[in-house]
C-alpha positions in Angstrom: -24.6 16.2 16.5 -22.7 16.7 13.1 -21.3 20.3 14.3 -20.4 18.6 17.1 -18.1 16.2 15.7 -17.4 18.0 12.6 -13.5 18.1 13.6 -11.1 15.6 13.4 -10.0 16.2 16.9 -13.5 15.2 17.7 -13.8 12.1 16.0 -10.6 10.9 17.3 -11.2 11.6 21.0 -14.4 10.0 20.3 -13.2 6.9 18.5 -10.2 6.5 20.9 -12.7 6.8 24.1 -15.4 4.2 22.3 -12.4 1.7 21.3 -10.8 1.8 25.0 -14.6 1.6 26.5 -15.0 -1.6 24.5 -11.7 -2.9 25.3 -12.6 -2.2 29.1 -16.2 -3.9 29.1 -14.8 -7.1 27.5 -11.5 -7.2 30.2 -13.8 -6.5 33.2 -16.5 -9.0 31.8 -13.6 -11.3 31.3 -12.3 -10.4 35.0 -15.6 -11.1 36.6 -16.4 -14.4 35.0 -13.0 -15.7 35.8 -13.4 -14.3 39.6 -16.6 -15.6 39.6 -15.8 -18.9 38.4 -12.6 -19.3 40.4 -14.7 -18.4 43.6 -17.4 -20.5 42.5 -15.0 -23.6 42.2 -13.2 -22.9 45.6 -16.7 -23.2 47.4 -17.6 -26.2 45.5 -14.2 -27.7 46.7 -15.0 -26.9 50.2 -18.5 -28.4 49.9 -16.8 -31.6 48.4 -14.5 -32.0 51.0 -17.4 -31.4 54.1 -19.4 -34.2 52.2 -16.4 -36.5 51.8 -16.0 -36.4 55.6 -19.4 -37.1 56.4 -19.3 -39.8 54.0 -16.2 -41.5 55.4 -17.8 -41.2 58.7 -20.9 -42.9 57.2 -18.6 -45.4 55.9 -17.3 -46.2 59.1 -20.7 -46.9 60.4 -20.7 -44.0 62.7 -24.2 -43.6 64.0 -26.2 -40.6 62.8 -26.6 -38.7 65.7 -22.7 -39.0 66.3 -21.7 -37.5 62.8 -19.2 -34.5 63.4 -20.0 -33.0 59.9 -23.7 -32.3 61.2 -22.6 -30.0 63.7 -20.4 -27.4 61.6 -21.5 -24.1 61.4 -22.5 -22.5 57.9 -22.1 -25.9 56.4 -25.3 -27.3 55.8 -25.7 -31.1 55.1 -28.2 -33.6 54.3 -28.2 -37.3 54.5 -30.7 -39.3 52.6 -30.7 -42.8 51.3 -31.9 -44.8 47.9 -35.6 -43.9 48.2 -34.7 -39.8 48.8 -35.8 -40.2 52.4 -34.0 -37.7 54.4 -32.3 -39.5 57.4 -30.4 -36.6 58.9 -29.5 -32.9 58.7 -27.6 -30.0 60.1 -29.2 -29.2 63.7 -29.6 -25.6 62.6 -30.6 -26.0 59.0 -34.5 -24.5 58.5 -34.8 -24.3 55.0 -33.1 -25.4 52.1 -33.1 -25.5 48.3 -31.1 -27.0 45.3 -30.2 -30.2 46.3 -33.3 -32.1 45.2 -34.3 -32.7 49.0 -36.3 -29.8 50.4 -36.8 -31.5 53.9 -34.8 -30.3 56.6 -36.4 -32.6 59.3 -35.2 -36.3 59.4 -37.7 -39.1 59.0 -38.4 -41.1 62.4 -35.5 -43.7 63.0 -36.3 -47.0 61.8 -35.3 -50.3 63.9 -32.4 -52.1 62.6 -34.5 -55.1 61.8 -36.5 -53.2 59.3 -33.2 -51.8 58.0 -32.3 -55.3 57.1 -35.6 -56.3 55.9 -35.5 -53.3 53.3 -31.9 -54.2 52.1 -32.8 -57.7 51.9 -36.0 -57.2 49.5 -33.3 -54.4 48.0 -31.1 -57.3 47.2 -34.0 -59.4 45.7 -35.0 -56.9 43.5 -31.5 -56.0 42.0 -30.2 -59.7 42.0 -26.8 -58.4 42.3 -26.5 -57.3 46.0 -26.2 -53.8 44.5 -28.7 -50.6 45.1 -29.0 -51.0 41.2 -27.3 -47.2 40.7 -25.1 -47.3 37.8 -21.7 -47.1 39.7 -21.3 -50.3 41.7 -19.8 -49.4 45.1 -18.5 -52.0 47.8 -19.5 -51.4 51.5 -17.6 -48.9 52.9 -16.7 -47.4 49.6 -17.3 -43.7 48.6 -18.3 -42.6 45.1 -15.4 -40.9 42.9 -16.4 -37.1 42.1 -18.9 -35.4 43.0 -21.7 -33.6 41.3 -22.4 -30.0 42.2 -25.6 -27.4 42.2 -26.6 -24.1 43.4 -29.0 -22.9 46.3 -29.8 -21.5 49.2 -30.3 -22.7 53.1 -31.5 -20.6 55.8 -29.5 -21.8 59.6 -29.9 -19.7 62.3 -32.6 -17.6 60.3 -29.7 -16.2 58.0 -30.2 -17.3 54.3 -27.6 -17.3 52.1 -26.4 -18.4 48.3 -24.7 -22.1 48.5 -22.7 -24.2 46.5 -23.7 -27.7 47.1 -21.7 -31.2 46.3 -23.4 -34.4 46.1 -21.1 -37.5 47.3 -22.5 -41.0 47.2 -21.1 -43.5 50.0 -22.1 -47.2 50.2 -22.2 -48.0 54.0 -22.3 -51.5 55.4 -25.4 -51.2 57.6 -27.6 -48.4 55.8 -26.9 -49.6 52.2 -26.6 -46.4 49.1 -27.0 -43.2 50.9 -26.3 -39.5 49.2 -24.5 -36.8 50.9 -25.3 -33.0 50.2 -22.9 -30.7 51.8 -22.9 -26.8 51.2 -20.4 -24.1 51.5 -21.5 -20.5 51.3 -21.0 -18.2 48.3 -20.9 -15.2 50.2 -17.3 -14.8 49.6 -18.0 -14.9 45.9 -21.1 -12.5 45.5 -19.0 -10.1 48.2 -15.5 -10.2 45.5 -17.8 -10.0 42.6 -19.5 -7.3 44.1 -16.7 -5.2 45.0 -15.0 -5.8 41.5 -18.0 -4.7 40.0 -18.3 -1.5 42.0 -14.3 -0.6 41.5 -15.0 -1.2 37.7 -18.0 0.9 37.6 -16.3 3.7 39.5 -12.7 3.5 37.8 -14.0 2.8 34.3 -15.5 6.2 33.9 -12.5 7.7 35.4 -10.1 5.7 33.0 -12.5 6.9 30.0 -12.2 10.4 31.1 -8.6 10.3 31.1 -8.4 8.7 28.0 -10.6 11.1 26.3 -8.9 14.3 27.8 -5.2 13.0 26.9 -6.4 12.1 23.2 -8.0 15.6 22.9 -4.9 17.2 24.2 -2.5 15.1 22.1 -4.6 15.5 19.1 -4.7 19.0 19.5 -1.3 19.4 19.6 -0.6 17.1 16.6 -3.2 19.1 14.5 -2.0 22.5 15.4 0.5 22.8 12.5 -2.5 21.8 10.4 -4.4 24.5 11.8 -1.3 26.6 11.2 -1.3 25.8 7.1 -4.9 26.3 6.9 -4.5 29.6 8.2 -1.9 30.3 6.1 -3.4 29.1 2.9 -6.4 31.3 4.0 -4.4 34.6 4.1 -2.8 33.7 0.8 -6.2 33.1 -0.7 -7.5 36.5 0.5 -4.3 38.1 -0.4 -3.6 36.7 -3.7 0.0 36.8 -2.9 1.6 33.4 -3.9 5.1 34.2 -2.5 4.0 33.3 0.9 4.6 30.0 2.1 2.9 27.6 5.0 4.8 26.9 8.0 6.8 23.9 7.8 7.0 22.0 11.5 10.4 20.9 12.4 9.3 17.2 12.7 9.5 14.3 10.0 6.1 13.2 10.1 3.1 13.3 7.8 1.8 17.1 8.4 5.7 18.3 7.9 5.5 15.9 4.5 2.0 17.9 3.8 3.9 21.2 4.7 6.5 20.5 2.1 4.0 19.5 -0.4 1.9 22.7 0.1 5.0 24.9 -0.3 6.1 23.0 -3.0 2.5 23.6 -5.0 2.6 27.2 -4.1 6.0 27.7 -5.5 4.5 25.6 -8.8 1.5 27.7 -8.9 3.6 30.7 -8.3 5.8 30.1 -11.3 2.8 29.3 -13.6 1.3 32.6 -12.8 4.3 34.6 -13.5 5.0 32.9 -16.6 1.4 33.3 -17.5 1.5 36.9 -16.9 5.0 37.5 -18.7 3.2 35.4 -21.0 0.6 37.8 -21.7 2.8 40.4 -21.5 5.1 39.4 -24.3 2.3 38.2 -26.5 0.9 42.1 -26.2 4.4 43.4 -27.0 4.8 41.0 -29.8 1.2 41.8 -31.4 1.9 45.7 -31.0 4.5 46.0 -33.5 2.8 44.5 -36.5 -0.9 45.9 -35.7 0.8 49.4 -35.4 2.8 48.8 -38.7 -0.1 47.7 -40.4 -2.3 50.4 -39.1 0.1 53.0 -40.3 0.2 51.4 -43.8 -3.4 51.5 -43.8 -3.4 55.2 -42.8 -1.1 56.3 -45.3 -2.6 54.3 -48.0 -6.5 56.1 -46.6 -4.7 59.5 -47.3 -2.2 58.9 -50.1 -3.4 55.8 -52.0 -0.3 55.6 -54.1 1.9 55.4 -51.4 0.4 52.0 -50.4 2.9 49.2 -49.7 1.1 46.2 -50.5 4.0 44.1 -50.0 4.6 45.1 -46.4 0.8 45.0 -45.4 0.5 41.6 -46.4 3.8 40.3 -44.7 2.8 42.3 -41.6 -0.5 40.3 -42.0 1.1 37.3 -42.3 3.4 37.7 -39.1 -0.2 38.4 -37.3 -1.4 35.4 -38.6 1.6 33.2 -37.8 1.6 34.9 -34.1 -2.1 34.0 -33.7 -1.5 30.5 -34.4 1.5 29.8 -32.3 -0.5 31.6 -29.0 -3.7 29.6 -30.1 -1.4 26.1 -29.9 0.6 27.3 -26.9 -2.9 28.0 -25.2 -4.2 24.4 -26.4 -0.6 23.1 -24.8 -1.0 24.8 -21.6 -4.8 23.1 -21.6 -3.1 19.7 -21.2 -4.3 18.8 -25.0 -3.1 15.1 -25.3 -1.8 14.3 -29.0 -4.0 11.8 -31.1 -2.7 8.2 -30.6 -2.0 7.6 -34.6 1.5 6.0 -36.0 3.6 8.7 -37.3 6.7 7.7 -40.2 9.4 10.3 -39.1 11.6 9.4 -42.2 8.6 10.6 -44.2 7.5 13.5 -42.1 11.3 14.8 -42.3 11.3 14.5 -46.2 8.4 16.1 -46.5 9.2 19.3 -44.3 12.3 19.4 -45.7 11.2 19.5 -49.4 11.7 22.8 -51.4 14.5 23.7 -48.7 17.3 23.9 -50.9 20.3 23.7 -48.4 18.7 20.5 -46.2 19.9 17.2 -46.4 17.9 14.2 -45.2 19.4 10.8 -43.6 17.0 8.7 -42.3 15.8 5.6 -41.9 11.9 4.2 -41.1 11.1 4.9 -37.8 7.6 5.1 -36.0 6.2 7.0 -33.0 3.1 7.2 -32.0 1.3 10.9 -31.6 -0.3 13.8 -33.8 1.4 14.2 -37.1 0.3 17.8 -37.4 2.0 18.7 -34.2 5.4 16.6 -34.6 5.5 18.2 -38.3 5.4 21.6 -36.7 8.3 20.5 -34.2 10.5 19.7 -37.4 9.4 22.8 -39.3 10.2 24.8 -36.2 13.6 23.1 -36.2 14.1 24.1 -39.7 13.1 27.1 -39.8 15.6 28.1 -36.8 18.0 26.2 -38.8 17.7 28.3 -41.8 18.0 31.3 -39.8 21.8 30.3 -38.5 23.1 28.3 -41.0 26.1 29.3 -43.4 25.6 26.7 -46.1 24.2 23.5 -44.9 21.6 21.9 -42.8 21.6 17.6 -42.1 18.1 16.0 -40.8 18.9 12.6 -39.4 16.4 10.1 -38.0 17.1 6.9 -36.4 16.3 4.2 -33.7 18.3 3.9 -30.8 16.8 1.7 -28.4 13.4 2.0 -27.7 13.5 5.6 -28.8 13.0 7.5 -32.3 15.9 10.2 -32.5 15.7 13.2 -34.9 18.7 15.4 -35.3 18.5 18.6 -36.8 22.2 20.3 -37.3 23.6 23.3 -39.1 27.0 24.8 -39.7 26.4 28.3 -38.0 27.7 29.5 -35.1 25.9 27.2 -32.9 24.6 28.2 -29.4 26.6 29.0 -26.4 25.9 26.4 -23.7 25.0 28.9 -21.3 22.0 29.4 -23.4 21.1 25.9 -24.4 18.0 25.8 -22.0 16.9 29.4 -22.0 16.3 29.8 -25.9 13.4 27.1 -25.2 11.8 29.7 -23.2 8.8 31.8 -24.6 9.5 35.0 -26.5 13.4 34.4 -26.2 15.7 35.6 -28.7 19.5 35.4 -28.4 21.3 38.7 -29.6 22.2 36.8 -33.0 18.6 36.6 -33.6 16.6 39.5 -32.0 15.4 41.2 -35.3 11.4 40.6 -35.2 11.8 40.2 -39.2 14.5 37.6 -39.4 14.3 36.2 -35.8 10.9 35.7 -35.4 8.7 36.0 -31.8 10.8 33.5 -30.3 8.2 31.1 -29.8 9.1 28.2 -32.2 11.3 26.5 -29.9 9.1 26.9 -26.8 6.5 25.5 -29.0 8.8 22.4 -30.1 9.7 21.6 -26.8 6.2 21.5 -25.2 5.0 19.2 -28.4 7.7 17.0 -27.5 7.2 16.8 -23.8 3.2 16.4 -24.8 4.3 13.4 -26.7 6.7 11.6 -23.8 10.0 12.9 -25.4 12.7 15.5 -25.2 14.1 18.3 -27.2 17.5 19.3 -26.4 20.2 21.8 -27.9 23.7 20.9 -28.2 26.7 21.2 -30.6 27.1 19.5 -33.7 29.9 17.7 -35.4 30.5 20.6 -37.8 30.6 23.2 -35.3 26.9 24.5 -35.4 23.9 24.0 -33.2 22.5 20.2 -33.1 18.6 19.6 -32.0 17.7 16.2 -30.9 14.5 15.0 -30.5 13.7 11.9 -28.8 10.3 10.0 -29.1 9.2 6.7 -27.7 8.9 3.8 -30.5 5.2 3.1 -31.1 3.7 0.7 -29.3 6.2 1.4 -26.3 4.8 2.4 -22.8 5.6 6.5 -23.3 4.3 6.9 -19.1 4.4 10.2 -17.4 5.3 12.9 -20.1 9.0 14.2 -19.3 10.3 17.7 -18.3 
């Protein structure tokens, strides 16, 4: 069963069919109940009219054997007195139920004197000249309204269901009489049966149409999803991240899913290419100092007097620094979040500038939240970069601007061309003026500085300094401010 309904198409078809089935059953039940109530009401109205007609004749003192209502076909009629004794009934009535009086043969007719004595006795017992019923009626008056019951009657051998109406009449000569008249419910049964049969035949057909249409529409709607799935499976198998899933020419959720999937693939491709480039560049940068150090050690092993100890130490330091930079970049790429401690950028700037003769610090106390070590690394990298390009002076400024702390590192060197102001933040990128590995480093300092800034919810940009050199501006949210998502 789980495999049968394991697809969205199957579940959607089943759900739509069940919903329509419930709606059809509820609507069909309501229609049948309404139809039955209406037809039963109409039968009751007909029965009441028949009872009222007989009651009118009784009120007009028409003898029982002259009543026209007793001769009507398919209309069983009973007339009973106050004691429940059957006085008259339809001629062809053989059996009846539902009226409270099962008799179909009238009692022997009594004389008029006996009727008069009975009425006198009733008058004396009641004390009001009435029959004692709840509703007082004048002689010749018919009670308003009627009561209804359901039952059966057999006429000329045919037994059917009937709706009976009961009407009371105060006759001038016989006292209070009750008239029961019935109307057949055959039309109601026939109509309800026909409607039920139509529903039993039509509902399954309609549900089949709903299921088929839902299956086709859902399949057509999900066809692009299957195309996306097949293409993603092919991309996974081939490991070719340059491929993209097909985007349907629509503006619905599936089209947005395809566009988002392609954007994810593009980001993944860029990340993989960046990682490959990073590994290749790291290998290239490590090869030179390792080769140089190995050469010096081999020479020293053969000719100890030729050992360049200072060069070996310098290469070892370069390797140590490069390994540290690579390790920090790996931690940043892994999503390492900075520790949320308060850091005074003014004090940190003075600390990093200490011992650098050409650096001037102009700072006001500004606190941010983050890692003191990582932010110190950013300032150190910016100062190292400025020292490699400055002629005579480097200026560090720390100020508050709105809800941000702004740190500026400016030099009086040649500056950075506008076309290179974003490229210098890429990893292992050294501009022509800094191509020397001895003076220009490995090209990771600015990349690390920007990554740390982004992890702290800030930005790092390059621009032109007032003195004509380069200006690197670090912006971080103040301590206590909502940093939100890291900015690119």
